[in-house]
MARBA-143665 format. One record per residue (C-alpha): residue in one letter; x, y negated, z negated. Coordinates in steps of 0.25 Angstrom, whole numbers, padded with zeros to 4 digits, always signed. Layout:
N
AXYZ;...
This chain:
498
M-0400-0056-0268;V-0403-0068-0259;L-0394-0077-0269;L-0383-0068-0268;K-0383-0066-0254;V-0383-0081-0251;F-0371-0083-0262;H-0364-0073-0252;Q-0368-0081-0239;K-0362-0094-0246;R-0349-0088-0250;I-0347-0082-0237;R-0350-0097-0231;A-0340-0103-0240;L-0330-0093-0236;G-0332-0094-0223;L-0330-0109-0224;L-0317-0108-0231;I-0311-0099-0220;C-0315-0110-0210;A-0310-0121-0219;I-0294-0114-0220;V-0293-0111-0205;L-0297-0126-0203;A-0288-0130-0212;L-0276-0121-0207;M-0280-0127-0192;L-0278-0140-0197;L-0266-0138-0206;Y-0258-0131-0193;P-0253-0142-0186;V-0249-0148-0200;S-0240-0136-0203;R-0235-0134-0190;L-0229-0148-0191;Y-0222-0146-0205;L-0217-0134-0200;S-0210-0140-0188;H-0205-0152-0199;Q-0198-0141-0208;I-0191-0133-0196;S-0185-0146-0193;K-0178-0149-0206;L-0172-0135-0206;P-0156-0137-0207;I-0153-0127-0196;P-0153-0129-0180;W-0166-0128-0174;P-0161-0117-0165;L-0159-0108-0177;L-0174-0108-0178;P-0183-0099-0169;S-0189-0108-0158;S-0195-0107-0144;P-0200-0117-0133;S-0214-0113-0136;S-0213-0114-0151;P-0220-0124-0158;L-0210-0128-0167;S-0199-0131-0157;P-0203-0146-0153;A-0204-0150-0167;V-0189-0147-0170;N-0179-0158-0169;R-0167-0152-0166;Q-0153-0160-0171;P-0139-0154-0168;F-0129-0150-0179;D-0116-0152-0180;L-0107-0140-0177;P-0102-0132-0190;P-0088-0138-0193;E-0080-0127-0189;Y-0081-0130-0174;S-0072-0143-0178;F-0060-0135-0184;V-0048-0138-0179;P-0036-0127-0180;P-0027-0133-0191;Q-0014-0141-0184;S+0000-0143-0191;P+0001-0159-0195;N+0012-0159-0185;C+0004-0154-0172;I-0009-0164-0177;R+0003-0175-0179;R+0007-0173-0163;F-0004-0167-0156;S-0017-0171-0161;A-0025-0185-0159;K-0016-0187-0172;Y-0005-0191-0165;I-0012-0202-0156;E-0018-0207-0168;E-0006-0209-0174;L+0001-0217-0164;R-0013-0226-0165;D-0011-0227-0180;H+0002-0232-0180;A+0003-0244-0171;V+0011-0256-0176;S+0014-0271-0168;Y+0027-0275-0168;C+0027-0289-0164;S+0026-0301-0172;P+0012-0309-0173;D+0017-0320-0166;S+0023-0310-0154;R+0014-0313-0140;S+0017-0299-0137;N+0015-0287-0146;I+0020-0273-0147;T+0012-0260-0153;C+0018-0248-0155;F+0013-0235-0159;H+0020-0224-0167;S+0017-0209-0170;H+0024-0201-0180;A+0021-0186-0174;R+0035-0183-0175;E+0042-0182-0189;D+0054-0189-0187;E+0051-0202-0180;A+0039-0210-0173;D+0035-0212-0159;S+0029-0225-0153;F+0024-0230-0141;C+0022-0246-0140;F+0011-0255-0134;G+0016-0270-0131;R+0007-0283-0128;G+0010-0296-0122;V+0021-0291-0112;A+0028-0298-0100;F+0037-0293-0090;D+0050-0299-0088;A+0054-0296-0073;S+0070-0301-0075;K+0071-0291-0085;S+0062-0280-0081;K+0057-0279-0095;F+0043-0282-0101;S+0044-0293-0113;L+0036-0295-0126;D+0034-0307-0134;C+0038-0300-0148;S+0043-0302-0161;I+0046-0288-0167;R+0042-0288-0182;D+0045-0278-0193;L+0035-0269-0198;T+0030-0269-0212;T+0034-0258-0223;E+0019-0253-0221;E+0019-0252-0206;E+0032-0245-0207;G+0026-0236-0218;G+0014-0232-0210;G+0023-0227-0199;L+0024-0238-0189;V+0038-0239-0183;P+0047-0252-0182;F+0048-0258-0168;G+0065-0254-0168;S+0063-0241-0174;I+0053-0236-0162;R+0060-0223-0156;G+0065-0220-0143;Y+0066-0206-0135;W+0075-0200-0126;Y+0076-0203-0111;N+0074-0218-0117;T+0061-0217-0120;G+0052-0222-0129;P+0047-0237-0135;P+0061-0243-0138;N+0069-0237-0124;V+0057-0244-0116;F+0057-0257-0126;N+0072-0258-0122;H+0070-0255-0108;A+0058-0261-0103;I+0053-0272-0113;E+0059-0285-0120;I+0053-0291-0134;H+0055-0306-0135;Q+0049-0318-0136;A+0040-0323-0125;A+0029-0333-0119;A+0018-0326-0121;H+0010-0325-0105;E-0006-0325-0101;A-0009-0314-0091;P-0018-0301-0090;P-0012-0288-0099;Q-0005-0278-0092;T+0000-0264-0098;F+0014-0257-0094;L+0016-0245-0101;L+0032-0243-0100;L+0037-0229-0097;Q+0052-0224-0099;R+0051-0210-0096;E+0058-0198-0099;G+0060-0193-0087;E+0050-0190-0074;T+0051-0176-0070;N+0051-0168-0083;T+0037-0163-0086;W+0037-0162-0101;H+0045-0174-0104;S+0037-0183-0093;L+0023-0177-0098;L+0026-0179-0112;E+0029-0193-0110;I+0015-0196-0102;F+0008-0189-0113;S+0016-0198-0125;T+0012-0210-0116;W-0003-0205-0116;I-0003-0204-0128;T+0001-0219-0129;F-0011-0224-0122;D-0019-0215-0130;V-0014-0223-0143;L-0015-0235-0137;R-0029-0233-0133;M-0033-0229-0147;S-0026-0241-0154;G-0031-0257-0156;D-0023-0268-0154;A-0023-0278-0165;S-0018-0289-0156;R-0031-0287-0147;D-0041-0285-0158;N-0039-0269-0158;E-0040-0267-0144;A-0035-0255-0138;F-0021-0256-0134;F-0024-0248-0121;R-0037-0247-0115;V-0043-0235-0106;P-0046-0239-0094;E-0045-0253-0094;D-0029-0254-0096;I-0025-0242-0089;L-0029-0252-0076;D-0020-0263-0083;T-0007-0253-0086;Q+0006-0251-0079;V+0015-0239-0081;V+0031-0243-0080;I+0041-0236-0079;L+0053-0239-0085;D+0063-0228-0081;D+0070-0226-0069;R+0065-0211-0066;K+0058-0205-0054;D+0043-0206-0055;G+0043-0191-0058;P+0030-0180-0055;Y+0022-0186-0068;F+0023-0201-0064;D+0008-0202-0060;L+0004-0198-0074;W+0010-0211-0080;T-0002-0217-0070;L-0011-0212-0082;F-0009-0226-0091;A-0010-0234-0078;Q-0017-0234-0065;R-0005-0242-0060;K+0007-0236-0053;P+0019-0236-0063;L+0030-0246-0061;R+0044-0244-0062;L+0050-0257-0071;E+0057-0261-0059;E+0044-0262-0051;L+0037-0269-0061;A+0048-0280-0061;G+0049-0282-0047;D+0033-0285-0046;Q+0033-0300-0049;A+0017-0298-0047;A+0016-0288-0059;I+0027-0295-0068;A+0018-0309-0067;A+0006-0301-0073;I+0014-0296-0083;Q+0011-0304-0094;N+0005-0301-0108;A+0006-0285-0104;N+0006-0274-0113;I+0016-0263-0113;I+0016-0249-0118;V+0028-0240-0122;P+0021-0226-0123;L+0026-0215-0132;A+0038-0209-0126;G+0037-0194-0121;S+0047-0189-0131;S+0039-0193-0141;N+0027-0184-0138;P+0023-0175-0148;L+0026-0162-0138;W+0040-0166-0140;Q+0039-0165-0156;P+0045-0155-0160;D+0047-0146-0148;S+0057-0136-0156;E+0046-0132-0166;V+0034-0123-0166;Q+0021-0131-0166;Q+0007-0125-0168;C-0001-0136-0162;T-0014-0131-0155;I-0023-0143-0153;A-0016-0155-0146;P-0026-0165-0140;T-0014-0174-0136;V-0009-0163-0127;S-0022-0158-0123;V-0026-0173-0119;F-0013-0176-0110;S-0015-0163-0104;R-0029-0166-0100;R-0026-0180-0095;V-0015-0175-0085;L-0023-0165-0080;E-0033-0176-0078;F-0025-0186-0072;Y-0020-0175-0061;K-0036-0171-0059;V-0032-0155-0062;P-0043-0148-0064;D-0044-0137-0073;P-0045-0123-0065;P-0056-0114-0066;V-0055-0103-0077;R-0047-0090-0073;Q-0057-0079-0069;P-0055-0066-0074;D-0049-0061-0059;E-0039-0073-0058;P-0025-0071-0061;I-0017-0077-0074;V-0009-0088-0068;V+0006-0088-0073;T+0013-0100-0068;F+0030-0100-0070;I+0036-0113-0070;D+0047-0113-0061;R+0058-0122-0065;K+0070-0128-0057;T+0079-0125-0069;R+0077-0118-0081;R+0073-0106-0073;L+0068-0092-0077;Q+0078-0084-0069;N+0071-0071-0061;Q+0058-0077-0063;T+0052-0075-0048;T+0056-0060-0054;L+0050-0061-0067;F+0036-0067-0062;E+0035-0058-0050;E+0035-0046-0061;L+0027-0053-0070;Q+0016-0054-0058;K+0019-0039-0056;R+0016-0034-0072;N+0004-0045-0072;P-0008-0043-0063;Y-0017-0053-0068;I-0008-0065-0066;V-0003-0073-0053;V+0011-0080-0056;R+0016-0093-0050;L+0029-0101-0051;I+0028-0115-0050;D+0039-0125-0049;F+0031-0138-0055;A+0041-0146-0051;A+0038-0145-0036;I+0023-0148-0037;P+0016-0160-0040;F+0012-0162-0056;S-0002-0162-0053;E-0001-0148-0046;Q+0009-0144-0059;L-0004-0146-0066;R-0013-0139-0059;V-0004-0127-0058;T-0003-0129-0073;R-0019-0129-0075;E-0019-0116-0067;T-0010-0108-0076;D-0012-0098-0086;V+0003-0094-0091;L+0012-0105-0088;V+0027-0101-0089;G+0040-0108-0089;V+0053-0108-0093;H+0055-0120-0105;G+0055-0133-0098;A+0044-0145-0095;G+0037-0136-0085;L+0029-0132-0097;T+0023-0144-0100;H+0013-0138-0090;S+0007-0132-0101;I+0000-0145-0106;F-0007-0143-0095;M-0013-0128-0096;R-0026-0125-0097;E-0028-0126-0112;G-0030-0114-0119;A-0029-0105-0107;G-0014-0101-0104;A-0002-0097-0109;V+0013-0103-0109;V+0026-0095-0107;E+0041-0103-0111;I+0052-0097-0107;Q+0063-0104-0116;P+0078-0103-0114;Q+0085-0096-0125;G+0088-0103-0138;L+0076-0114-0133;E+0065-0116-0144;H+0055-0126-0139;Y+0041-0127-0142;G+0036-0138-0135;F+0028-0129-0126;R+0023-0120-0134;M+0019-0132-0142;V+0010-0135-0128;A+0006-0123-0126;T+0000-0121-0140;M-0008-0134-0140;R-0015-0131-0126;G-0020-0118-0131;L-0010-0109-0123;S-0003-0098-0126;Y+0012-0099-0127;F+0025-0089-0125;H+0039-0092-0124;V+0051-0083-0122;H+0067-0086-0122;A+0075-0084-0110;A+0089-0081-0109;S+0098-0096-0104;K+0113-0098-0100;S+0113-0110-0109;H+0110-0109-0123;D+0114-0124-0127;L+0099-0129-0128;Q+0104-0142-0132;R+0110-0145-0118;R+0099-0147-0109;D+0110-0147-0096;G+0111-0132-0101;W+0099-0124-0105;H+0089-0134-0097;L+0094-0129-0083;N+0098-0114-0085;D+0089-0104-0080;V+0083-0093-0091;H+0083-0077-0089;I+0072-0069-0097;E+0072-0052-0097;P+0061-0049-0087;E+0052-0041-0099;R+0054-0051-0108;F+0047-0060-0097;M+0036-0052-0093;D+0034-0049-0110;I+0030-0065-0111;M+0023-0067-0099;E+0015-0057-0102;V+0011-0060-0115;A+0008-0074-0110;I-0001-0067-0099;K-0009-0058-0107;T-0014-0069-0115;M-0021-0074-0103;Y-0028-0061-0102;S-0040-0064-0111;K-0041-0080-0108;G-0051-0087-0099;L-0059-0075-0090;W-0047-0065-0091;N-0050-0053-0098;F-0037-0043-0095;D-0032-0033-0103;V-0019-0035-0109;N-0014-0022-0108;
């Protein structure tokens, strides 16, 4: 019995020692297991925020949080027609950059490089950059020492245009007309002097909003391409550097038109005051400095893709070139974005009050529109009577822009993107889609209606361009109320449609 009792005591003692050993082992292994678990969690292929954690969690400090890319669906771009991509995406600028050719033979002291776009199907559009230019005051012409060479078969097959085949445009614009007017190409002695850059402008007009702004738009494209293009004759240095070359650039006006309301926009490309050609020819100090200079003959206004074609429906919803142009003009005039409309503020309807091709009974029509629609405020604005900077401010504050077909509707370019509507009243028989295209690219709703006109000959500019138009009151109310109601759920508004 004594031996049995001793045996049981030894078993209990051994069991107690075993339990103590297990507890001690667990205490020693806990930190190791904690580190191992933390390491394994850090390797999980899912973002850490999906796992439960808190600032007090012992696992949180040991995790290395790594960012992950957005799912590819967020990079989706709505499909565009090849025509839209060719004309309004960055491809338009890149094609100009990639189709550049030097026309002067290697032994020439000057150089002419022209850039070509095939955005239109029938012909190429071009602009040019010249180096090594002097100025002949006796002839009021810039002169270049350049022997024009023939392009190779491979160059022409690659989309490059022979110098003599570069096209001109209406109103005596485009490179051939500028060269004939103000540039003489010949063999001449070289001069050593600091270079200057001269932008040579032959304008279409000075008062028409559409014509004037599109040629400024095209000139801007010209400079963007020059900034993107390396000049092989200058160790691949950009043809035009920003901001360095802006300080050394002079705008020279070749036409005899008045300045016009958009004239100050030409200082976007040069900080000097624009000069007329005759002013330059009479400045002996300036002439003395024009040795080994550069010239830029820009894309003509009528080469702008917005002209090509305006007689066909286009569904171009993404147009970075147009958006960039809009933003640049607004920034130049320091026009701020207006605050978001508050729910109790009215929808602003702006009618472009023209001097010609007017809407008959327009005052009565808009008074009735105001009575029928309590959520709007109507403004009839003669844009021609106020400075362009003020026109832009009015446009930015407009929700629904209304006008009879004409250049005033160009202001739709500067409306708040994706936040408005455009109503175009066209003379009977006219099918013009330019402003519809602009509205679509700017994310604006677009509506048009045809109105009666005395002239049905749409080819005669002295006919329908001057005649007033007439529309029945109910048809006018119908289209206007549709346009106004598209605004009911935009911004902070929340009106019932009926």
